[in-house]
All heavy atoms as an XYZ file, in Angstrom:
929
protein
N      41.021     -2.646     -2.533
C      41.645     -1.855     -3.546
C      40.603     -1.230     -4.387
O      39.660     -1.861     -4.831
C      42.671     -2.666     -4.306
C      43.304     -1.953     -5.442
S      44.686     -2.926     -6.130
C      45.845     -1.566     -6.379
N      40.829     -0.064     -4.822
C      39.949      0.722     -5.632
C      40.118      0.371     -7.137
O      41.217      0.168     -7.637
C      40.188      2.228     -5.449
O      39.327      2.984     -6.227
N      38.948      0.331     -7.815
C      38.959      0.152     -9.263
C      37.824      1.048     -9.857
O      36.700      0.589     -9.944
C      38.725     -1.330     -9.655
C      38.801     -1.615    -11.104
C      38.415     -3.026    -11.433
O      39.079     -3.882    -10.898
O      37.517     -3.230    -12.244
N      38.109      2.265    -10.154
C      37.099      3.240    -10.528
C      36.872      3.208    -11.966
O      37.709      3.109    -12.837
C      37.547      4.680    -10.122
C      36.474      5.661    -10.579
C      37.750      4.684     -8.622
N      35.547      3.203    -12.323
C      35.112      3.265    -13.724
C      34.214      4.544    -13.886
O      33.410      4.808    -12.987
C      34.257      2.011    -14.027
O      34.998      0.907    -13.850
C      33.763      2.095    -15.543
N      34.485      5.232    -14.906
C      33.794      6.531    -15.230
C      32.910      6.430    -16.402
O      33.363      6.450    -17.539
C      34.796      7.714    -15.448
C      35.656      7.887    -14.227
O      35.262      8.480    -13.249
N      36.915      7.405    -14.344
N      31.527      6.104    -16.220
C      30.663      6.063    -17.398
C      30.055      7.424    -17.727
O      29.784      8.278    -16.786
C      29.616      5.135    -16.897
C      29.524      5.338    -15.454
C      31.005      5.715    -14.976
N      29.889      7.665    -19.019
C      29.144      8.865    -19.471
C      28.049      8.239    -20.417
O      28.322      7.431    -21.185
C      30.069      9.775    -20.347
C      31.247     10.287    -19.475
C      29.252     10.929    -20.889
C      32.245     11.084    -20.258
N      26.846      8.736    -20.200
C      25.726      8.197    -20.984
C      25.068      9.369    -21.729
O      24.809     10.415    -21.161
C      24.737      7.525    -20.080
C      25.311      6.343    -19.331
C      23.460      7.109    -20.887
C      24.518      5.726    -18.248
N      24.909      9.128    -23.005
C      24.307     10.219    -23.898
C      23.235      9.553    -24.720
O      23.359      8.440    -25.121
C      25.341     10.776    -24.886
O      24.810     11.597    -25.786
N      22.115     10.249    -24.870
C      21.007      9.792    -25.726
C      20.215     10.884    -26.287
O      20.477     12.064    -26.053
C      20.080      8.818    -24.792
C      19.641      9.446    -23.530
C      18.483     10.247    -23.454
C      20.295      9.261    -22.395
C      18.048     10.768    -22.288
C      19.933      9.751    -21.146
C      18.736     10.562    -21.123
N      19.255     10.504    -27.209
C      18.564     11.480    -27.998
C      17.658     12.401    -27.134
O      17.109     11.995    -26.142
C      17.717     10.685    -28.981
O      16.796     11.605    -29.602
N      17.507     13.617    -27.609
C      16.579     14.528    -26.953
C      15.122     14.098    -27.154
O      14.204     14.574    -26.556
C      16.728     16.008    -27.476
C      16.475     16.102    -28.999
C      18.100     16.531    -27.118
C      16.444     17.528    -29.485
N      14.909     13.084    -28.057
C      13.562     12.556    -28.246
C      13.087     11.612    -27.189
O      11.961     11.228    -27.138
N      14.031     11.218    -26.293
C      13.663     10.363    -25.169
C      12.988     11.188    -24.084
O      13.190     12.383    -23.904
C      14.981      9.664    -24.593
C      15.721      8.893    -25.557
C      15.145      7.547    -25.820
O      14.204      7.145    -25.143
O      15.593      6.859    -26.817
N      12.180     10.482    -23.237
C      11.672     11.007    -22.015
C      12.823     11.010    -21.006
O      13.106      9.973    -20.416
C      10.469     10.222    -21.555
C       9.899     10.748    -20.222
O      10.548     11.538    -19.568
O       8.811     10.234    -19.888
N      13.482     12.030    -20.976
C      14.823     12.108    -20.154
C      14.662     11.615    -18.740
O      15.474     10.721    -18.251
C      15.430     13.520    -20.233
C      16.779     13.560    -19.669
C      17.423     14.989    -19.895
O      16.933     15.751    -20.658
O      18.423     15.246    -19.167
N      13.690     12.161    -18.019
C      13.555     11.814    -16.678
C      13.269     10.244    -16.484
O      13.846      9.605    -15.540
C      12.420     12.643    -15.978
C      12.297     12.436    -14.522
C      11.277     13.402    -13.868
C      11.266     13.241    -12.437
N      10.346     14.176    -11.810
N      12.429      9.818    -17.282
C      12.092      8.329    -17.221
C      13.200      7.388    -17.577
O      13.560      6.431    -16.897
C      10.882      7.975    -18.170
O       9.734      8.596    -17.724
N      14.048      7.810    -18.640
C      15.143      6.987    -18.990
C      16.187      6.979    -17.882
O      16.756      5.993    -17.552
C      15.816      7.476    -20.264
C      14.996      7.297    -21.576
C      14.686      5.882    -21.888
N      13.483      5.311    -21.311
C      12.281      5.635    -21.622
N      11.965      6.451    -22.603
N      11.226      5.039    -21.027
N      16.482      8.074    -17.372
C      17.531      8.189    -16.281
C      17.075      7.379    -15.031
O      17.868      6.720    -14.426
C      17.796      9.644    -15.885
C      18.610      9.795    -14.614
C      18.510     10.396    -17.148
N      15.753      7.538    -14.721
C      15.276      6.777    -13.622
C      15.373      5.283    -13.780
O      15.764      4.533    -12.911
C      13.755      7.060    -13.252
C      13.686      8.435    -12.632
O      14.540      8.971    -12.043
N      12.472      9.078    -12.762
N      15.148      4.841    -15.098
C      15.299      3.426    -15.412
C      16.790      2.980    -15.359
O      17.061      1.907    -14.945
C      14.681      3.114    -16.817
C      13.268      3.300    -16.798
C      12.635      3.263    -18.217
O      13.418      3.310    -19.171
O      11.400      3.222    -18.337
N      17.694      3.800    -15.958
C      19.095      3.467    -15.886
C      19.556      3.359    -14.432
O      20.287      2.456    -14.070
C      19.952      4.541    -16.591
C      21.450      4.344    -16.372
C      19.666      4.533    -18.152
N      19.022      4.272    -13.552
C      19.451      4.239    -12.151
C      18.916      3.090    -11.338
O      19.264      2.886    -10.185
C      19.018      5.597    -11.500
C      20.033      6.699    -11.794
O      21.168      6.453    -12.238
N      19.592      7.948    -11.659
N      18.005      2.267    -11.943
C      17.572      1.056    -11.331
C      18.538     -0.097    -11.464
O      18.406     -1.155    -10.823
C      16.285      0.638    -12.003
C      15.035      1.445    -11.682
C      13.832      0.991    -12.417
C      14.750      1.499    -10.185
N      19.598      0.129    -12.131
C      20.730     -0.856    -12.192
C      21.228     -1.193    -10.828
O      21.543     -0.250    -10.064
C      21.831     -0.362    -13.154
C      23.020     -1.213    -13.202
C      22.880     -2.562    -13.567
C      24.288     -0.799    -12.857
C      23.944     -3.406    -13.635
C      25.391     -1.621    -12.944
C      25.243     -2.932    -13.359
N      21.372     -2.423    -10.463
C      21.666     -2.788     -9.130
C      23.202     -2.862     -8.801
O      23.613     -2.714     -7.670
C      21.106     -4.237     -8.811
C      19.574     -4.250     -8.811
C      19.141     -5.702     -8.553
C      19.076     -3.335     -7.852
N      24.049     -2.952     -9.823
C      25.454     -2.905     -9.649
C      25.958     -3.770     -8.508
O      26.604     -3.360     -7.632
C      25.970     -1.446     -9.453
C      27.437     -1.325     -9.638
O      28.114     -2.105    -10.343
N      27.987     -0.314     -8.936
N      25.673     -5.060     -8.577
C      26.056     -6.033     -7.541
C      25.669     -5.560     -6.170
O      26.364     -5.813     -5.218
C      27.509     -6.321     -7.671
C      27.884     -7.036     -8.900
O      27.131     -7.994     -9.372
N      29.039     -6.772     -9.506
N      24.478     -4.993     -6.024
C      23.949     -4.547     -4.748
C      24.614     -3.209     -4.186
O      24.245     -2.781     -3.106
N      25.466     -2.638     -4.931
C      26.085     -1.355     -4.549
C      25.251     -0.103     -4.835
O      25.545      0.947     -4.346
C      27.492     -1.230     -5.173
C      28.464     -2.227     -4.725
C      29.815     -1.815     -5.299
N      30.791     -2.886     -4.998
C      31.045     -3.903     -5.771
N      30.459     -4.025     -6.956
N      31.887     -4.788     -5.524
N      24.314     -0.244     -5.710
C      23.512      0.891     -6.119
C      24.181      1.606     -7.280
O      25.349      1.399     -7.610
N      23.374      2.410     -7.941
C      23.860      3.161     -9.135
C      23.135      4.468     -9.300
O      21.887      4.429     -9.209
C      23.677      2.254    -10.348
C      24.310      2.827    -11.599
C      25.637      2.595    -11.891
C      23.546      3.501    -12.549
C      26.184      3.149    -13.076
C      24.085      4.020    -13.662
C      25.404      3.809    -13.949
N      23.743      5.566     -9.477
C      23.100      6.757     -9.714
C      24.015      7.654    -10.627
O      25.104      8.033    -10.159
C      22.737      7.534     -8.419
C      22.042      8.859     -8.746
C      21.650      9.556     -7.466
C      20.805     10.822     -7.707
N      21.506     11.870     -8.407
N      23.487      7.943    -11.861
C      24.297      8.824    -12.709
C      23.729     10.232    -12.458
O      22.618     10.471    -12.072
C      24.136      8.430    -14.160
C      22.687      8.327    -14.599
C      24.940      7.200    -14.430
C      22.523      8.042    -16.067
N      24.585     11.255    -12.698
C      24.262     12.610    -12.453
C      24.332     13.464    -13.820
O      25.174     13.205    -14.585
C      25.179     13.257    -11.439
C      25.074     12.615    -10.079
O      24.052     12.645     -9.477
N      26.131     11.932     -9.742
N      23.450     14.409    -13.907
C      23.379     15.190    -15.100
C      24.643     16.168    -15.162
O      25.053     16.725    -14.194
C      22.088     16.094    -15.076
O      22.132     17.019    -16.130
N      25.173     16.224    -16.378
C      26.255     17.227    -16.634
C      25.667     18.586    -16.943
O      26.327     19.570    -17.003
C      27.142     16.742    -17.797
N      24.318     18.630    -17.105
C      23.686     19.826    -17.566
C      23.030     20.702    -16.457
O      22.835     21.847    -16.670
C      22.550     19.420    -18.594
C      22.107     20.597    -19.421
O      22.824     21.540    -19.533
O      21.016     20.462    -20.001
N      22.757     20.133    -15.301
C      22.107     20.827    -14.266
C      22.951     20.893    -13.007
O      23.648     19.947    -12.695
C      20.769     20.198    -13.913
C      19.731     20.258    -14.962
C      19.578     19.189    -15.822
C      19.000     21.389    -15.129
C      18.587     19.259    -16.815
C      18.093     21.514    -16.142
C      17.855     20.435    -16.992
N      22.924     21.977    -12.356
C      23.549     22.171    -11.067
C      22.488     21.880     -9.989
O      21.425     22.520    -10.043
C      24.134     23.562    -10.870
C      25.262     23.895    -11.865
C      25.801     25.269    -11.615
O      26.440     25.473    -10.557
O      25.538     26.174    -12.436
N      22.756     20.970     -9.078
C      21.818     20.731     -8.061
C      21.847     21.856     -6.990
O      22.786     22.641     -6.888
C      22.082     19.460     -7.328
C      21.903     18.309     -8.292
C      22.088     16.939     -7.540
O      22.143     16.879     -6.361
O      22.158     15.954     -8.289
N      20.750     21.976     -6.340
C      20.677     23.088     -5.316
C      19.882     24.268     -5.894
O      19.247     24.245     -6.905
N      19.947     25.345     -5.131
C      19.265     26.573     -5.572
C      20.289     27.697     -5.781
O      21.308     27.820     -5.142
C      18.210     27.036     -4.475
O      18.917     27.192     -3.223
C      17.144     25.959     -4.283
N      19.854     28.658     -6.629
C      20.706     29.846     -6.849
C      20.205     30.888     -5.951
O      19.270     30.758     -5.185
C      20.725     30.199     -8.321
C      19.382     30.665     -8.870
O      18.430     30.872     -8.138
N      19.316     30.823    -10.168
N      20.668     32.141     -6.059
C      20.333     33.260     -5.218
C      18.854     33.688     -5.425
O      18.284     34.316     -4.519
C      21.239     34.399     -5.398
C      21.294     35.011     -6.819
C      22.052     34.486     -7.887
C      20.579     36.094     -7.266
N      21.732     35.242     -8.968
C      20.882     36.343     -8.614
C      19.711     37.005     -6.699
C      20.308     37.219     -9.408
C      19.167     37.996     -7.509
C      19.518     38.180     -8.822
N      18.237     33.241     -6.517
C      16.824     33.565     -6.771
C      15.894     32.503     -6.224
O      14.733     32.562     -6.376
C      16.517     33.775     -8.255
C      17.231     35.050     -8.827
C      16.952     35.059    -10.392
C      16.611     36.297     -8.287
N      16.497     31.413     -5.698
C      15.717     30.253     -5.219
C      15.331     29.274     -6.313
O      14.584     28.367     -6.019
N      15.900     29.460     -7.502
C      15.560     28.485     -8.637
C      16.449     27.265     -8.450
O      17.639     27.333     -8.291
C      15.867     29.186     -9.965
C      15.535     28.385    -11.136
C      15.803     29.134    -12.475
C      15.464     28.254    -13.588
N      15.836     28.862    -14.916
N      15.733     26.098     -8.527
C      16.413     24.887     -8.364
C      16.864     24.202     -9.757
O      16.188     24.478    -10.714
C      15.525     23.873     -7.589
C      15.378     24.226     -6.178
C      14.953     23.118     -5.336
O      15.279     21.978     -5.569
O      14.156     23.422     -4.389
N      17.895     23.455     -9.684
C      18.321     22.696    -10.848
C      18.547     23.534    -12.043
O      18.010     23.289    -13.097
C      17.406     21.507    -11.169
C      17.380     20.447    -10.048
O      18.365     20.281     -9.398
N      16.255     19.812     -9.882
N      19.297     24.556    -11.856
C      19.591     25.496    -12.980
C      20.540     24.912    -13.990
O      21.425     24.034    -13.630
C      20.043     26.796    -12.407
C      21.326     26.682    -11.673
C      21.556     28.008    -10.749
N      22.759     27.905    -10.067
C      23.003     27.260     -8.950
N      21.900     26.655     -8.350
N      24.077     27.186     -8.284
N      20.403     25.309    -15.247
C      21.345     24.829    -16.312
C      22.696     25.417    -16.101
O      22.866     26.505    -15.784
C      20.793     25.219    -17.633
C      19.468     24.584    -18.034
C      19.734     23.513    -18.926
C      18.840     23.340    -20.091
N      19.233     22.072    -20.779
N      23.702     24.581    -16.423
C      25.018     25.035    -16.399
C      25.437     25.686    -17.709
O      24.864     25.287    -18.765
C      26.050     23.847    -16.195
C      25.886     23.174    -14.904
C      26.994     22.017    -14.875
N      26.668     21.112    -13.842
C      27.414     21.039    -12.700
N      28.299     21.883    -12.412
N      27.008     20.139    -11.744
N      26.324     26.562    -17.697
C      26.853     27.156    -18.877
C      28.266     26.598    -19.092
O      29.062     26.481    -18.154
C      26.918     28.643    -18.822
C      25.495     29.254    -18.755
C      25.454     30.693    -18.717
N      24.088     31.121    -18.640
C      23.618     32.244    -19.026
N      24.485     33.075    -19.617
N      22.420     32.507    -18.940
N      28.645     26.343    -20.340
C      29.965     25.798    -20.666
C      30.649     26.653    -21.681
O      30.142     26.942    -22.670
C      29.770     24.436    -21.214
C      29.435     23.410    -20.218
C      28.148     23.068    -19.995
C      30.374     22.767    -19.446
C      27.762     22.117    -19.047
C      30.070     21.848    -18.483
C      28.758     21.505    -18.290
O      28.395     20.611    -17.321
N      31.827     27.167    -21.275
C      32.767     27.900    -22.160
C      32.211     29.300    -22.458
O      33.056     30.190    -22.434
N      31.081     29.436    -22.835
C      30.567     30.733    -23.327
C      29.182     30.967    -22.635
O      28.992     30.563    -21.458
C      30.438     30.729    -24.806
C      30.137     32.016    -25.507
O      30.166     33.066    -24.758
O      29.899     32.114    -26.621
N      28.246     31.401    -23.361
C      26.878     31.626    -22.809
C      25.994     30.446    -23.196
O      24.854     30.507    -22.891
C      26.322     32.872    -23.339
O      26.273     32.862    -24.762
N      26.571     29.410    -23.789
C      25.749     28.283    -24.259
C      25.621     27.163    -23.243
O      26.431     27.034    -22.396
C      26.306     27.680    -25.557
C      26.333     28.721    -26.702
C      25.007     29.112    -27.026
C      24.924     30.208    -28.093
N      23.673     30.788    -28.263
N      24.475     26.444    -23.311
C      24.290     25.328    -22.434
C      24.264     24.048    -23.307
O      23.957     24.103    -24.558
C      22.947     25.510    -21.704
C      23.059     26.642    -20.663
S      21.460     27.175    -20.089
C      21.311     28.731    -20.793
N      24.394     22.907    -22.711
C      24.322     21.689    -23.486
C      22.933     21.525    -24.059
O      21.937     21.930    -23.489
C      24.553     20.514    -22.534
C      25.966     20.397    -21.915
C      26.049     19.180    -21.025
C      27.001     20.269    -23.058
N      22.918     20.911    -25.238
C      21.619     20.693    -25.924
C      21.323     19.206    -26.121
O      20.568     18.811    -26.941
C      21.662     21.339    -27.334
C      21.817     22.922    -27.217
C      21.811     23.565    -28.552
O      21.861     22.931    -29.578
O      21.787     24.794    -28.567
N      21.932     18.386    -25.265
C      21.781     16.923    -25.304
C      21.659     16.438    -23.902
O      22.229     17.041    -22.947
C      22.988     16.213    -25.980
C      24.274     16.539    -25.264
C      23.040     16.517    -27.464
C      25.398     15.683    -25.672
N      20.991     15.340    -23.642
C      21.052     14.698    -22.298
C      22.441     14.037    -22.183
O      22.830     13.258    -22.990
C      20.011     13.598    -22.360
C      19.126     13.955    -23.515
C      19.991     14.740    -24.505
N      23.154     14.413    -21.087
C      24.480     13.873    -20.842
C      24.602     13.664    -19.302
O      24.370     14.521    -18.514
C      25.546     14.840    -21.243
C      26.969     14.429    -21.299
C      27.173     13.284    -22.370
C      27.928     15.616    -21.589
N      24.877     12.365    -19.011
C      24.957     11.921    -17.588
C      26.287     11.245    -17.312
O      26.822     10.541    -18.224
C      23.739     11.108    -17.262
C      22.452     11.789    -17.181
C      21.766     12.095    -18.408
C      21.959     12.211    -16.064
C      20.652     12.863    -18.321
C      20.780     12.911    -15.966
C      20.105     13.276    -17.095
O      19.006     14.033    -17.084
N      26.745     11.357    -16.106
C      28.041     10.678    -15.787
C      28.115     10.349    -14.341
O      27.270     10.719    -13.505
C      29.158     11.595    -16.190
C      29.166     12.927    -15.407
S      30.382     14.144    -15.984
C      29.932     14.391    -17.640
N      29.108      9.531    -14.022
C      29.423      9.120    -12.650
C      30.732      8.517    -12.493
O      31.529      8.389    -13.511
N      31.074      8.181    -11.328
C      32.353      7.459    -10.943
C      31.996      6.383     -9.970
O      31.387      6.673     -8.947
C      33.364      8.463    -10.383
N      32.316      5.142    -10.345
C      31.864      3.958     -9.551
C      33.067      3.060     -9.259
O      33.806      2.726    -10.116
C      30.795      3.240    -10.220
C      29.549      4.055    -10.456
C      29.429      4.709    -11.722
C      28.614      4.254     -9.573
C      28.364      5.566    -12.027
C      27.454      5.047     -9.834
C      27.398      5.668    -11.043
N      33.189      2.650     -8.006
C      34.229      1.681     -7.654
C      33.681      0.235     -7.946
O      32.561     -0.019     -7.493
C      34.535      1.793     -6.152
C      35.849      1.133     -5.870
O      36.704      0.928     -6.684
N      35.968      0.839     -4.548
N      34.432     -0.492     -8.675
C      34.005     -1.911     -8.941
C      32.686     -1.962     -9.731
O      31.832     -2.771     -9.403
C      33.990     -2.807     -7.760
C      35.353     -2.831     -7.016
N      36.395     -3.544     -7.481
C      35.674     -2.252     -5.859
C      37.422     -3.303     -6.641
N      37.051     -2.576     -5.678
N      32.550     -1.144    -10.742
C      31.330     -1.168    -11.513
C      31.193     -2.409    -12.329
O      32.153     -2.889    -12.924
C      31.315     -0.006    -12.526
C      30.175      0.104    -13.498
C      28.856      0.392    -12.715
C      30.392      1.164    -14.546
N      29.986     -3.022    -12.338
C      29.751     -4.260    -13.146
C      29.337     -3.699    -14.502
O      28.191     -3.525    -14.865
C      28.579     -5.030    -12.506
C      28.111     -6.152    -13.374
O      28.785     -6.518    -14.396
O      27.071     -6.774    -13.046
N      30.364     -3.414    -15.277
C      30.133     -2.851    -16.656
C      29.369     -3.733    -17.580
O      28.444     -3.241    -18.250
C      31.553     -2.487    -17.304
C      31.471     -1.810    -18.661
C      30.653     -0.497    -18.627
C      32.871     -1.536    -19.201
N      29.644     -5.013    -17.602
C      28.822     -5.960    -18.436
C      27.340     -5.881    -18.035
O      26.460     -5.859    -18.822
C      29.395     -7.350    -18.322
C      30.748     -7.518    -18.895
C      30.717     -7.723    -20.385
O      29.748     -8.241    -20.922
O      31.716     -7.257    -21.046
N      27.127     -5.845    -16.705
C      25.813     -5.762    -16.216
C      25.076     -4.474    -16.535
O      23.866     -4.493    -16.921
N      25.807     -3.390    -16.520
C      25.216     -2.033    -16.916
C      24.866     -2.049    -18.385
O      23.793     -1.687    -18.754
C      26.268     -0.892    -16.610
C      25.777      0.431    -17.074
C      24.464      0.784    -16.376
C      26.886      1.503    -16.843
N      25.778     -2.578    -19.259
C      25.471     -2.635    -20.650
C      24.233     -3.518    -20.887
O      23.307     -3.090    -21.650
C      26.659     -3.255    -21.453
C      27.785     -2.259    -21.390
C      26.352     -3.569    -22.900
C      29.124     -2.777    -21.882
N      24.170     -4.694    -20.242
C      22.964     -5.540    -20.456
C      21.728     -4.810    -19.913
O      20.605     -4.925    -20.615
C      23.138     -6.856    -19.651
C      24.192     -7.774    -20.328
O      24.547     -7.513    -21.477
O      24.685     -8.688    -19.623
N      21.836     -4.133    -18.839
C      20.595     -3.400    -18.236
C      20.222     -2.364    -19.238
O      18.984     -2.191    -19.489
C      21.025     -2.816    -16.853
C      20.005     -1.894    -16.304
N      18.815     -2.394    -15.731
C      19.962     -0.557    -16.211
C      18.149     -1.319    -15.308
N      18.791     -0.259    -15.626
N      21.083     -1.589    -19.761
C      20.745     -0.530    -20.686
C      20.114     -1.076    -21.979
O      19.206     -0.424    -22.544
C      21.931      0.356    -20.967
C      22.360      1.242    -19.704
S      23.736      2.313    -20.057
C      23.085      3.328    -21.335
N      20.612     -2.225    -22.439
C      20.012     -2.834    -23.669
C      18.621     -3.246    -23.411
O      17.779     -3.333    -24.378
C      20.915     -3.979    -24.110
C      22.137     -3.535    -24.770
C      22.970     -4.788    -25.245
C      24.256     -4.350    -25.992
N      25.069     -5.481    -26.460
N      18.213     -3.563    -22.211
C      16.867     -4.089    -21.883
C      15.882     -2.932    -21.763
O      14.673     -3.211    -21.782
C      16.940     -4.866    -20.521
C      17.664     -6.169    -20.637
C      17.852     -6.868    -19.296
O      17.337     -6.359    -18.314
O      18.460     -7.891    -19.308
N      16.317     -1.725    -21.712
C      15.381     -0.548    -21.522
C      14.691     -0.309    -22.828
O      15.196     -0.573    -23.973
C      16.127      0.632    -21.024
C      16.862      0.444    -19.733
C      17.588      1.789    -19.314
C      15.894      0.038    -18.580
N      13.499      0.334    -22.732
C      12.662      0.619    -23.871
C      13.023      2.020    -24.419
O      12.264      2.994    -24.243
C      11.130      0.646    -23.473
C      10.709     -0.720    -22.988
C      10.513     -1.703    -24.136
O      10.108     -1.264    -25.259
O      10.646     -2.900    -23.962
N      14.127      2.137    -25.035
C      14.577      3.427    -25.642
C      13.727      3.690    -26.873
O      13.446      2.890    -27.638
C      16.020      3.324    -26.076
C      17.014      3.051    -24.927
C      17.522      1.824    -24.537
C      17.583      3.989    -24.040
N      18.338      1.963    -23.494
C      18.407      3.317    -23.160
C      17.388      5.428    -23.911
C      19.068      3.950    -22.131
C      18.124      6.064    -22.925
C      19.003      5.316    -22.010
N      13.410      4.966    -27.022
C      12.631      5.436    -28.246
C      13.603      5.384    -29.457
O      13.248      5.001    -30.517
C      12.147      6.927    -28.058
C      11.113      7.055    -27.009
C       9.805      6.337    -27.408
O       9.494      6.329    -28.577
O       9.127      5.871    -26.497
N      14.855      5.741    -29.249
C      15.837      5.767    -30.349
C      17.172      5.073    -29.830
O      18.177      5.729    -29.562
C      16.164      7.203    -30.691
C      14.924      7.944    -31.224
C      15.287      9.403    -31.566
O      16.415      9.714    -31.973
O      14.396     10.221    -31.328
N      17.134      3.705    -29.776
C      18.331      3.006    -29.215
C      19.600      3.255    -30.090
O      20.688      3.176    -29.556
C      17.859      1.485    -29.239
C      16.694      1.469    -30.190
C      16.118      2.860    -30.163
N      19.397      3.592    -31.282
C      20.603      3.821    -32.126
C      21.322      5.109    -31.824
O      22.445      5.308    -32.177
C      20.141      3.916    -33.595
C      19.241      5.044    -34.030
C      17.768      4.864    -33.734
O      17.370      3.857    -33.099
O      17.056      5.758    -34.173
N      20.715      5.920    -30.996
C      21.301      7.220    -30.536
C      21.769      7.220    -29.075
O      22.173      8.122    -28.547
C      20.369      8.359    -30.768
C      20.131      8.693    -32.216
O      21.030      8.531    -32.963
N      18.913      8.943    -32.576
N      21.836      5.947    -28.485
C      22.298      5.838    -27.059
C      23.765      5.464    -27.167
O      24.123      4.494    -27.867
C      21.493      4.729    -26.332
C      22.030      4.580    -24.899
C      19.956      5.083    -26.332
N      24.544      6.236    -26.335
C      25.955      5.847    -26.280
C      26.333      5.727    -24.818
O      25.973      6.596    -24.018
C      26.855      6.940    -26.902
C      26.747      6.897    -28.430
C      27.657      7.946    -29.013
O      27.741      9.104    -28.595
N      28.473      7.444    -30.014
N      27.154      4.697    -24.459
C      27.702      4.588    -23.147
C      29.312      4.749    -23.401
O      29.865      3.907    -24.111
C      27.409      3.178    -22.621
C      28.077      2.844    -21.298
C      27.731      3.804    -20.191
C      27.766      1.356    -20.922
N      29.795      5.736    -22.852
C      31.249      6.080    -23.006
C      31.895      5.783    -21.676
O      31.502      6.360    -20.647
C      31.430      7.560    -23.454
C      30.536      7.814    -24.710
C      32.814      7.951    -23.679
C      30.119      9.209    -24.850
N      32.910      4.921    -21.662
C      33.514      4.456    -20.399
C      35.008      4.549    -20.387
O      35.642      4.213    -21.362
C      33.049      2.955    -20.169
C      33.620      2.418    -18.922
C      31.561      2.869    -20.126
N      35.474      5.031    -19.226
C      36.948      4.979    -19.036
C      37.162      4.233    -17.702
O      36.647      4.562    -16.688
C      37.594      6.305    -18.905
C      39.068      6.244    -18.671
C      39.758      7.500    -18.740
C      41.248      7.456    -18.406
N      41.557      6.597    -17.259
N      37.879      3.139    -17.808
C      38.226      2.357    -16.629
C      39.519      2.879    -16.088
O      40.363      3.421    -16.825
C      38.279      0.849    -16.910
C      36.844      0.310    -17.241
C      39.224      0.528    -17.991
N      39.806      2.676    -14.861
C      40.940      3.291    -14.183
C      42.255      3.012    -14.819
O      43.079      3.914    -14.962
C      40.963      2.813    -12.700
C      41.972      3.510    -11.876
C      41.806      3.212    -10.383
O      40.803      2.727    -10.011
N      42.790      3.556     -9.568
N      42.494      1.778    -15.245
C      43.733      1.363    -15.799
C      43.920      1.735    -17.272
O      44.999      1.492    -17.875
C      43.955     -0.068    -15.580
C      44.038     -0.534    -14.137
C      45.134      0.266    -13.339
O      46.291      0.389    -13.805
O      44.853      0.648    -12.167
N      42.893      2.285    -17.883
C      42.962      2.566    -19.342
C      43.345      3.979    -19.583
O      43.122      4.907    -18.739
C      41.606      2.363    -19.923
O      41.677      2.639    -21.342
N      44.010      4.312    -20.734
C      44.411      5.648    -21.050
C      43.325      6.408    -21.818
O      43.470      7.583    -21.987
C      45.685      5.578    -21.875
C      46.874      5.133    -21.044
O      46.921      5.415    -19.850
O      47.793      4.524    -21.642
N      42.317      5.726    -22.327
C      41.322      6.406    -23.063
C      39.933      5.743    -22.811
O      39.826      4.682    -22.308
C      41.650      6.401    -24.544
C      41.773      5.096    -25.194
C      42.258      5.253    -26.656
C      42.345      3.877    -27.317
N      42.667      4.041    -28.724
N      38.956      6.515    -23.328
C      37.528      6.063    -23.251
C      37.261      5.039    -24.258
O      37.863      5.059    -25.363
C      36.554      7.232    -23.420
C      36.487      8.132    -22.190
C      37.381      9.204    -22.089
C      35.487      7.946    -21.231
C      37.284     10.054    -20.977
C      35.418      8.780    -20.152
C      36.344      9.864    -19.998
N      36.305      4.198    -24.039
C      35.707      3.272    -25.026
C      34.210      3.559    -25.142
O      33.532      3.886    -24.179
C      35.961      1.811    -24.553
C      35.531      0.803    -25.548
C      35.863     -0.637    -25.057
O      36.498     -0.832    -23.999
O      35.434     -1.541    -25.751
N      33.719      3.488    -26.411
C      32.312      3.830    -26.701
C      31.547      2.527    -26.927
O      31.993      1.740    -27.852
C      32.167      4.836    -27.811
C      32.902      6.115    -27.548
C      30.697      5.036    -28.159
C      32.963      7.069    -28.691
N      30.471      2.383    -26.270
C      29.530      1.213    -26.489
C      28.268      1.737    -27.058
O      27.684      2.673    -26.453
C      29.311      0.455    -25.136
C      30.506     -0.103    -24.553
C      31.240      0.626    -23.592
C      30.952     -1.416    -24.898
C      32.365      0.128    -23.025
C      32.040     -1.912    -24.229
C      32.797     -1.170    -23.345
N      27.845      1.182    -28.097
C      26.458      1.524    -28.625
C      25.474      0.352    -28.303
O      25.895     -0.802    -28.341
C      26.601      1.828    -30.114
C      27.457      3.029    -30.359
C      27.406      3.473    -31.786
O      26.526      3.042    -32.578
O      28.318      4.225    -32.102
N      24.326      0.631    -28.066
C      23.317     -0.315    -27.607
C      22.630     -1.024    -28.781
O      22.121     -2.148    -28.565
C      22.257      0.323    -26.772
C      22.769      0.980    -25.444
C      21.571      1.465    -24.601
C      23.649      0.156    -24.717
N      22.701     -0.487    -29.914
C      21.988     -1.106    -31.043
C      22.937     -1.842    -31.947
O      24.070     -1.498    -32.157
C      21.255     -0.084    -31.900
C      20.411     -0.713    -32.993
C      19.400      0.209    -33.436
C      18.482     -0.224    -34.452
N      18.420     -1.139    -35.340
């Protein structure tokens, strides 16, 4: 039976974004693996051959924050929270893990500090 959890991770622009995401993605999730995806970049190439281009939302503006998300079956949420707390964040007070589990009607926000 499926039990999908949707995490959204937001953190300060002061972080080394690539390093932090790589560290978050090291989470083992009970051996299932874990990979969050950027809400800000479209993977692949455009007609000019440019890779990982920024997405536009609503108007001509693009996101100005690191924002990552995913959908995971049987996510070890407690393990993910513990893993994220162990990382060397520059600004842990600005890290948010926003989660909606399948049976819930709304998101819950976890702060690491």
